[in-house]
Backbone as CSV, one residue per row, in Angstrom:
resi,resn,N_x,N_y,N_z,CA_x,CA_y,CA_z,C_x,C_y,C_z
1,MET,5.593,18.923,43.546,4.800,18.059,42.735,4.130,18.634,41.887
2,THR,3.502,19.806,41.461,3.098,20.420,40.586,3.834,20.259,39.331
3,ASP,5.116,20.600,39.598,6.044,20.716,38.551,6.167,19.176,37.876
4,GLN,6.387,18.177,38.525,6.216,16.922,38.006,5.229,16.775,37.133
5,LYS,3.830,17.181,37.605,2.708,16.630,36.779,2.880,17.373,35.566
6,THR,3.351,18.571,35.562,3.348,19.572,34.309,4.252,18.760,33.356
7,LEU,5.329,18.133,33.980,6.318,17.647,33.037,5.905,16.339,32.316
8,ARG,5.061,15.509,33.440,4.407,14.440,32.633,3.263,14.746,31.645
9,ASP,2.590,15.996,31.792,1.575,16.346,30.958,2.153,16.602,29.651
10,ASP,3.637,17.385,29.904,4.142,17.963,28.310,4.418,16.678,27.789
11,HIS,5.085,15.798,28.208,5.746,14.583,27.693,4.369,13.784,26.941
12,THR,3.434,13.608,27.845,2.342,12.825,26.958,1.744,13.609,25.953
13,SER,1.793,14.983,25.887,1.449,15.846,24.997,2.163,15.526,23.721
14,ASP,3.619,15.762,23.917,4.387,15.479,22.778,4.218,14.026,22.094
15,MET,4.179,13.081,23.327,3.840,11.836,22.510,2.672,11.578,21.636
16,ALA,1.598,12.340,22.234,0.360,12.550,21.332,0.267,13.008,20.122
17,GLU,1.351,14.242,20.016,1.458,14.784,19.050,2.341,14.128,17.969
18,PHE,3.332,13.494,18.318,4.280,12.406,17.659,3.358,11.538,16.864
19,TRP,2.541,10.719,17.831,1.729,9.768,16.961,0.585,10.285,16.162
20,ARG,0.043,11.459,16.340,-0.619,12.037,15.181,-0.049,12.325,13.860
21,ASP,1.183,12.492,14.124,1.945,13.058,12.949,2.484,11.803,12.273
22,VAL,2.555,10.633,12.948,3.033,9.447,12.467,1.715,8.814,11.468
23,LYS,0.403,8.798,12.180,-0.592,8.565,11.655,-1.084,9.153,10.276
24,GLU,-0.673,10.582,10.395,-1.067,11.485,9.095,-0.043,10.997,8.002
25,ALA,1.259,10.878,8.286,2.206,10.566,7.434,1.735,9.247,6.594
26,ARG,1.397,8.220,7.639,0.709,6.665,7.185,-0.058,6.793,6.063
27,GLN,-1.195,7.803,6.416,-2.570,8.053,5.582,-1.898,8.665,4.160
28,GLU,-1.077,9.563,4.227,-0.589,10.150,2.928,0.420,9.135,2.031
29,LYS,1.021,8.086,2.813,2.006,7.163,1.963,0.762,6.263,1.440
30,ARG,-0.170,5.768,2.265,-1.062,4.928,1.495,-1.934,5.636,0.424
31,ALA,-2.313,6.701,0.691,-2.890,7.657,-0.546,-1.967,7.513,-1.646
32,ASN,-1.041,7.975,-1.492,0.176,7.920,-2.549,0.261,6.789,-3.588
33,ASN,0.478,5.606,-2.367,0.576,4.402,-3.013,-0.499,3.669,-3.837
34,ARG,-1.901,4.335,-3.530,-3.039,3.807,-4.345,-2.891,4.452,-5.639
35,ALA,-2.473,5.895,-5.592,-2.467,6.462,-6.770,-1.210,5.994,-7.536
36,SER,-0.364,5.836,-7.365,1.000,5.355,-7.922,0.768,3.699,-8.531
37,SER,0.296,3.076,-7.553,0.289,1.725,-8.170,-0.974,1.524,-9.099
38,ALA,-1.844,2.244,-9.245,-2.861,2.208,-10.192,-2.220,2.327,-11.754
39,ALA,-1.579,3.703,-11.623,-0.901,4.138,-12.882,0.215,3.121,-13.172
40,LEU,0.994,2.713,-12.313,1.848,1.580,-12.919,1.317,0.546,-13.511
41,LEU,0.038,0.116,-13.046,-0.667,-1.133,-13.674,-0.984,-0.876,-15.136
42,ALA,-1.707,0.441,-15.106,-2.198,0.740,-16.377,-1.193,1.260,-17.383
43,GLU,0.172,1.576,-16.809,1.057,1.937,-17.871,1.623,0.710,-18.664
44,ALA,1.455,-0.424,-17.566,2.259,-1.946,-17.997,1.137,-2.584,-18.742
45,GLY,-0.292,-2.015,-18.967,-1.195,-2.402,-19.833,-1.813,-3.641,-19.145
46,VAL,-1.957,-3.847,-17.860,-2.243,-4.813,-16.991,-3.771,-4.335,-16.629
47,PRO,-4.798,-5.004,-17.427,-6.428,-5.182,-16.969,-6.540,-4.988,-15.233
48,PHE,-7.383,-4.164,-14.982,-7.655,-4.347,-13.380,-8.962,-3.682,-13.258
49,ALA,-9.697,-3.753,-12.131,-11.059,-2.978,-11.745,-10.790,-2.457,-10.313
50,SER,-11.312,-1.400,-10.126,-10.944,-0.302,-9.174,-12.359,-0.617,-8.230
51,LYS,-12.014,-1.078,-6.672,-13.152,-1.036,-5.952,-12.817,-0.554,-4.797
52,ASN,-14.010,-0.003,-4.030,-13.601,0.775,-2.842,-13.017,2.355,-3.008
53,MET,-13.160,2.902,-4.039,-12.464,4.068,-4.437,-10.917,3.860,-4.473
54,GLY,-10.581,2.735,-5.244,-9.111,2.417,-5.396,-8.239,1.918,-4.213
55,ALA,-9.077,1.514,-2.888,-8.735,0.687,-1.874,-8.377,-0.729,-2.342
56,HIS,-9.002,-1.337,-3.283,-8.933,-2.924,-3.605,-8.894,-2.784,-5.076
57,LEU,-8.005,-3.229,-5.618,-8.023,-3.512,-7.083,-7.875,-4.950,-7.207
58,ILE,-9.029,-5.464,-8.428,-8.946,-6.805,-8.638,-8.163,-6.771,-10.344
59,VAL,-6.985,-7.563,-10.295,-6.046,-7.366,-11.273,-6.237,-8.664,-11.982
60,GLU,-6.282,-8.571,-13.419,-6.323,-9.802,-14.076,-4.971,-10.479,-14.352
61,GLY,-4.952,-11.648,-13.935,-3.521,-12.435,-13.771,-3.842,-13.372,-15.307
62,LYS,-2.926,-14.063,-15.731,-3.073,-15.184,-16.504,-3.872,-16.175,-16.437
63,ASP,-3.956,-16.818,-15.345,-4.914,-17.815,-15.025,-5.961,-17.450,-13.857
64,CYS,-5.729,-16.841,-13.126,-6.693,-16.058,-12.215,-6.713,-14.723,-11.940
65,PHE,-7.837,-14.072,-11.220,-7.675,-12.817,-10.648,-6.753,-12.762,-9.494
66,ILE,-6.547,-11.583,-9.286,-5.469,-11.198,-8.081,-5.959,-10.076,-7.340
67,ASP,-6.363,-10.154,-6.137,-6.884,-8.985,-5.029,-5.559,-8.511,-4.846
68,PHE,-5.582,-6.957,-5.026,-4.388,-6.267,-4.851,-4.935,-5.169,-3.819
69,TRP,-4.138,-4.768,-2.691,-4.546,-3.624,-1.760,-3.153,-2.535,-1.883
70,PRO,-3.349,-1.504,-2.776,-2.249,-0.783,-3.191,-1.814,0.247,-2.031
71,GLY,-2.914,0.222,-1.075,-2.422,1.096,0.069,-1.016,0.429,0.837
72,THR,-1.327,-1.040,1.180,-0.575,-1.784,1.884,0.475,-2.554,0.892
73,GLY,0.119,-2.532,-0.468,0.711,-3.375,-1.391,0.630,-4.759,-1.262
74,LYS,-0.180,-5.231,-0.385,-0.538,-6.659,-0.319,-1.281,-7.373,-1.363
75,TRP,-0.983,-8.252,-1.872,-1.704,-8.867,-2.849,-1.829,-10.534,-2.841
76,ILE,-2.917,-11.162,-3.039,-3.212,-12.567,-3.035,-3.754,-12.999,-4.217
77,SER,-3.222,-13.659,-5.071,-3.755,-14.439,-6.173,-4.747,-15.312,-5.642
78,ARG,-5.957,-15.552,-6.631,-6.973,-16.432,-6.039,-6.815,-17.946,-6.295
79,ASN,-5.668,-18.184,-6.708,-4.885,-19.645,-6.374,-4.047,-19.835,-5.571
80,GLY,-4.017,-18.819,-4.454,-3.363,-19.037,-3.102,-1.758,-18.403,-3.137
81,GLN,-1.209,-17.774,-4.100,0.191,-17.047,-4.124,-0.266,-15.697,-3.483
82,LYS,0.446,-15.281,-2.536,0.570,-14.172,-1.936,1.827,-13.240,-2.088
83,GLY,1.878,-11.844,-1.932,3.013,-10.929,-2.036,2.701,-9.899,-1.701
84,PHE,4.011,-8.721,-1.660,3.478,-7.296,-1.455,4.459,-6.576,-2.504
85,GLY,3.903,-5.730,-2.740,4.431,-4.277,-3.798,3.909,-4.497,-5.133
86,VAL,3.825,-3.459,-5.715,2.998,-3.408,-7.196,4.169,-4.057,-8.093
87,ARG,5.438,-3.999,-7.728,6.711,-4.335,-8.782,6.518,-5.818,-8.671
88,ASN,6.533,-6.401,-7.457,6.557,-7.928,-7.234,5.166,-8.412,-7.973
89,LEU,3.949,-7.684,-7.877,2.607,-8.102,-8.642,3.150,-8.227,-10.202
90,LEU,3.587,-6.906,-10.559,4.025,-7.093,-11.876,4.960,-7.944,-12.269
91,SER,5.984,-8.486,-11.655,6.800,-9.360,-12.026,5.980,-10.811,-11.990
92,HIS,5.250,-11.125,-11.031,4.371,-12.237,-11.024,3.692,-12.600,-11.970
93,ILE,3.054,-11.366,-12.613,2.049,-11.556,-13.710,2.862,-11.716,-14.794
94,GLY,3.841,-10.845,-15.130,4.866,-11.501,-16.185,5.263,-12.870,-16.132
95,ALA,5.709,-13.243,-14.928,6.148,-14.523,-15.256,5.187,-15.691,-15.537
96,ALA,3.829,-15.236,-14.910,2.899,-16.092,-15.148,2.507,-16.255,-16.839
97,ARG,2.299,-14.935,-17.294,2.236,-14.820,-18.686,3.462,-15.488,-19.536
98,ALA,4.647,-15.418,-19.042,5.810,-15.993,-19.839,5.732,-17.477,-19.781
99,GLN,5.242,-17.841,-18.556,4.702,-19.356,-18.621,3.924,-19.949,-19.383
100,GLY,2.717,-19.175,-19.802,1.614,-19.564,-20.358,2.014,-19.344,-21.710
101,GLU,2.890,-18.566,-22.326,3.147,-18.410,-23.732,4.243,-19.687,-24.267
102,LYS,4.725,-20.552,-23.358,5.993,-21.299,-23.750,4.856,-22.387,-24.432
């Protein structure tokens, strides 16, 4: 009976360690996304304001502002369009600018 409990405890410990590692990896990924997304926007010459230590960026679109959360990649334009990813955001802004210039 004691051996069975020890095996169960070892399994629980292994699972806890696994999920701690997953959590740490996700946090690192989000931090990396925050830094690289801001760099990509700046490199593309897209004006934006950083809020909450870079967790929320307010990006200037052609006809409205766009709320962008680089940690997750989620963005929502204030006219209702939604998307994910900094590259899709840049594409959306480029498409909006191209339409406005025609």
